[in-house]
N, C-alpha and C positions, 0 to 999 in steps of 0.2 A: 687368444681371445680377440685380439685386434682384427685377425683375419675373419672371424665370424661376424663381428660388428660391421666390418667393411663389406662383406658379402651381403648382409642384410640390407645395408643402406644402398648398395648398388643394385641388387637383384630381388630384394624382398625375400619371401620364404621360398627357397628352392631346395628340393630334396636331393638333388643330384650332386651337390657339392659337399664332400666330406672333408673336414679339417682334421688333420692328425694332431692328437693331443699328447700321446704318451706311447712309448714302445718299451717292452720288457724283453730282455734277453736272458734266458736261462743258461745258455751255453755261450761259447765264443763264436757262434755262427755269425755270418754277415747279415742274416735276416732275423727280424724280431720273432720271438715265439708268440707274443701277445701284442696286438696293436689296438689302441683305443682311439676312436675317432668321434667326432661330433658333427651333427648336421641339423638342419631345421626340419620339422615335420609339419605337414599341413593338417594332419589329424593323428590321433592315437588309435592304433588298431583295436578291434574288438578282440578281447582275450580268447574268446571261443574260436575265432578264425585262425589263430596260431597255436591252438592247443595241441595239435599233432606234432609240432616241432619244438615247443617250448613249455616250460612250467611258468605260470603267471604268478606274480607276487604283488602285494599291496605296498608299493613304494613309489613316491612321486606320483605321476599320473598312472603309470603302469610300469612294471619291471618284468622282463622276460628272461629266462635263463635255460640254457642247455649245456651239454658238455663242451661244446666248441664256441659258444657265444653267450653273451648277456647284453641286453638292451634295456636302457632306462629312459623313459619319456618323462620330461618335466616341463611344467608350465612356468615360464620366466617372465615376470613383469619387471622391466628395467628401464631406466632413463637412457640406457645405451640404445634401446630400440624405440626411442620416442618419435612421435609425429605430432606436429603442432604443439610442442612444449608439454605434451602429456605422455605418461608412461604407456607403452604398448606391450601387450602380453603376447608372447610367441611360444610355441612348443619346440623344445630342444630334444634331440635324440642322441644319447651317448651309447656307443657300442664298443664292447671288448670282444675281439675275435682271436681265438687260439689257432695258430697255424697247424698244430698237431693235436691229436686226441690226447688229452691229459690223462695221467694215471690217477686212480682213486675211485671211490664210490661215486655214483652219479650225484647223490645229495651233496657230498663234499665238494665236488667239482662245480656244481651250480652255485654253492655258497661262495667259493673262491672267486668265481667269475663275477658274482654280484658285489662282493667286497671291493674288488678292483674298480668296477664300474661306478659304484657309489662314491668311492673316494675321488675319482676323477670328476664325476658329475658335480659333487659338492664343491670342489675347487673351481670348476667352471662357473657354477652359480654364484659363488662368492666373488670371483673375479669380474663377472658381468654385472654385479650388483643386483641380482635377482631378489625381489622382495621376499623376506623370510627364507632366504636361501632355497627358493623354489620348494619350500616345505619338506626339504630333505633333513633327516636327523643329523645332528652334528657328529654322532658316533654311529658307526654301522651296527645294526642289530638285524639279524635275519628276520625278514618280513614274513607275515603269514601268507600262505598260498591264497591267491585271489579266486 
């Protein structure tokens, strides 16, 4: 989280810098099976523009999920991103990426990807002091399709 705040204070909102937040190893491989990163976003994509690759859900500003990836956009108003002693709101993007195609039904895989992404995004929102935890529910519940 310190790295994200430092990045924001140094460069503002840059979409190119991804900060690694969590790595999940299902096996004893040297490479993680799931990698969760966070970055800033200048805007939230239109869900219809990504409909061919993702299923959109009503969580945060927008949640997107597929079998290999889940992305959660959240609006964070925090003193960590203050300017002139006032809170600044910025859009955060949290992404979970699977190295391999997971086994299971597409619906189950999307749910698992969203569960992981939600948990990490909530911890990030809490750690950054986002107002109302960026409107994320404290307990994951499968969101309706957007």
